[in-house]
C-alpha positions in Angstrom: 0.0 0.1 0.1 1.3 3.6 -0.4 3.3 5.4 2.0 1.4 8.3 3.9 3.0 11.0 1.5 0.8 9.8 -1.0 -2.4 10.6 1.0 -0.8 14.1 1.2 -1.1 15.0 -2.5 -3.7 16.7 -3.7 -6.6 14.7 -5.0 -6.0 15.7 -8.8 -2.5 14.4 -8.4 -3.3 11.3 -6.7 -6.0 10.4 -9.4 -3.6 11.3 -12.2 -1.0 8.8 -11.2 -3.5 6.0 -10.4 -5.2 6.6 -13.7 -2.2 6.6 -15.8 -0.9 3.1 -13.7 -4.4 1.9 -14.3 -4.1 2.3 -18.0 -0.5 1.1 -18.1 -1.7 -2.3 -16.3 -4.6 -2.8 -18.5 -2.7 -2.4 -21.7 0.3 -4.5 -20.7 -0.4 -6.6 -18.0 1.3 -6.3 -14.6 4.4 -8.2 -15.7 4.9 -5.9 -18.9 3.9 -2.5 -17.5 6.9 -0.4 -17.2 7.1 1.8 -13.9 9.3 4.3 -15.5 7.1 4.8 -18.3 4.1 5.1 -15.7 5.9 7.7 -13.9 7.0 9.6 -16.9 3.4 9.7 -18.4 2.1 10.7 -15.1 4.5 13.5 -14.7 6.5 12.6 -11.7 10.3 11.8 -11.2 11.7 8.1 -10.6 12.9 9.8 -7.2 9.9 11.3 -6.3 8.2 8.1 -6.8 9.6 6.4 -4.0 8.7 8.8 -1.7 4.9 7.4 -2.1 5.3 3.5 -3.3 8.0 1.0 -2.5 8.1 -0.5 -5.7 5.9 -1.6 -8.9 3.9 -4.3 -7.0 3.1 -1.2 -4.4 1.8 0.8 -7.1 -0.2 -1.8 -8.5 -1.8 -2.8 -5.1 -2.7 0.7 -4.5 -4.2 1.3 -7.9 -6.4 -1.8 -7.9 -7.5 -0.8 -4.1 -8.3 2.9 -5.6 -10.6 1.4 -8.3 -12.2 -1.5 -6.6 -13.5 0.7 -3.7 -15.3 2.8 -6.1 -16.7 -0.5 -7.8 -17.9 -2.0 -4.7 -19.4 1.5 -3.4 -21.5 2.0 -6.7 -22.8 -1.7 -7.4 -25.9 -2.6 -5.6 -24.8 -6.0 -4.0 -27.4 -6.6 -1.1 -29.8 -9.6 -1.9 -31.1 -9.9 1.2 -34.5 -8.4 0.5 -35.0 -10.1 -3.1 -37.8 -12.4 -3.4 -38.1 -15.4 -5.8 -39.5 -12.9 -8.3 -36.9 -10.2 -8.1 -33.8 -12.4 -7.6 -32.9 -12.6 -11.2 -33.6 -9.1 -12.2 -31.9 -8.0 -9.1 -28.7 -9.8 -10.5 -29.4 -8.5 -13.9 -29.2 -4.6 -12.5 -25.9 -5.6 -10.9 -24.4 -6.7 -14.1 -25.7 -3.7 -16.1 -24.4 -1.3 -13.5 -21.1 -3.2 -13.8 -20.6 -3.2 -17.5 -22.1 0.4 -17.7 -19.0 1.6 -15.4 -16.6 -0.6 -17.6 -17.9 1.2 -20.6 -17.4 4.6 -19.0 -13.7 3.5 -18.4 -12.7 0.5 -19.8 -9.1 0.6 -18.5 -10.6 -0.2 -15.1 -11.9 -3.3 -16.3 -8.6 -4.1 -18.0 -6.8 -3.3 -14.7 -9.0 -5.8 -12.7 -8.2 -8.6 -15.4 -4.3 -7.5 -15.7 -3.0 -9.9 -12.7 0.0 -12.4 -13.2 1.8 -14.5 -10.6 3.2 -11.4 -8.7 0.2 -9.7 -9.0 -1.7 -12.4 -7.3 0.7 -12.3 -4.4 -0.2 -8.6 -4.1 -3.8 -9.3 -3.9 -3.6 -11.9 -1.2 -2.4 -9.6 1.6 -3.6 -6.4 3.2 -6.7 -4.4 2.4 -6.8 -6.0 -1.1 -7.2 -9.4 0.5 -10.3 -7.9 2.4 -11.6 -6.7 -0.4 -11.5 -9.9 -2.4 -13.1 -11.7 0.6 -16.0 -9.0 0.7 -16.6 -10.1 -3.0 -16.6 -13.9 -2.2 -18.9 -13.1 0.8 -21.1 -11.3 -1.5 -21.2 -14.3 -3.8 -21.6 -16.8 -1.0 -24.6 -14.6 0.2 -26.1 -14.4 -3.2 -26.0 -18.4 -3.3 -27.5 -18.8 0.2 -30.2 -16.5 -0.5 -31.2 -18.1 -4.0 -31.4 -21.1 -1.9 -33.5 -20.0 0.7 -35.9 -18.7 -2.0 -35.8 -21.9 -4.1 -34.1 -20.3 -7.2 -30.5 -21.7 -6.9 -29.8 -25.4 -7.0 -29.1 -27.6 -3.7 -27.6 -30.6 -5.4 -23.7 -29.3 -5.5 -21.8 -28.2 -2.7 -21.9 -24.5 -2.4 -18.2 -24.0 -2.6 -18.3 -26.0 -6.1 -20.9 -23.4 -7.2 -18.9 -20.5 -6.2 -16.0 -21.6 -8.0 -18.1 -22.6 -11.2 -19.7 -19.1 -11.1 -16.2 -17.5 -10.6 -15.1 -19.1 -13.7 -17.9 -18.1 -15.7 -17.8 -14.7 -14.8 -13.9 -14.6 -15.3 -14.3 -16.3 -18.7 -17.2 -13.9 -19.9 -15.2 -10.8 -18.5 -12.0 -11.9 -20.8 -14.2 -12.4 -23.8 -16.1 -9.0 -23.2 -12.9 -7.1 -22.5 -11.5 -8.4 -26.0 -14.6 -7.0 -27.6 -14.9 -3.7 -25.5 -14.1 -1.5 -28.2 -17.0 -2.6 -30.5 -19.6 -2.2 -27.7 -22.3 0.2 -27.1 -25.0 0.9 -24.5 -27.2 -1.8 -26.1 -24.7 -4.4 -26.7 -23.6 -4.2 -23.1 -27.1 -4.3 -21.9 -27.4 -7.5 -23.9 -24.1 -8.7 -22.5 -25.6 -8.3 -18.9 -28.6 -10.5 -20.0 -26.4 -13.2 -21.5 -24.5 -13.3 -18.2 -27.5 -13.5 -16.2 -29.0 -16.2 -18.4 -25.8 -18.0 -18.3 -25.9 -17.9 -14.5 -29.4 -18.8 -14.5 -29.1 -22.0 -16.5 -25.9 -22.9 -14.2 -27.6 -22.3 -11.0 -31.2 -22.7 -11.7 -32.7 -26.2 -9.7 -33.3 -28.7 -12.4 
């Protein structure tokens, strides 16, 4: 995570650094993104950068943390009040909101998918690990609520269902990311409907 001096920068300068880093990681992946190029594009010297970050992994962690916090705050994740009728439409709303955000800033989408082995280590500890655990908990709550309502199958272990959902979501996201330049509001809405349809086929009771 960034050093305290990073938080003392103006909001505009922090955002410029993080957005520059996010675009680089999205375009080149964690392993191939150049720390020196990111710093040059953000308008800060290499010497000054180490007042704010220990290394590239620290910058990557700060960048993912920043945009995931925004994402988690904007998307309606609460399924506790859903009914059997509203469960799938609520999930569709989540995907529509997610894809709408990514359409506005596609490099955030790419950032989330930019990790490699080292990046995985960065995400496995500290605030980011807590955030990934929050996402896992949301998925766990989704499965449990769906089972309570009778709209999610109960013939497979919950852990297996979560793993299957995550694999399907990851596969669809990577496919969509490769097509993102050709997407518009209508096609992204179709993508959200397609994703929920796939999840419903996977999760609905036989």
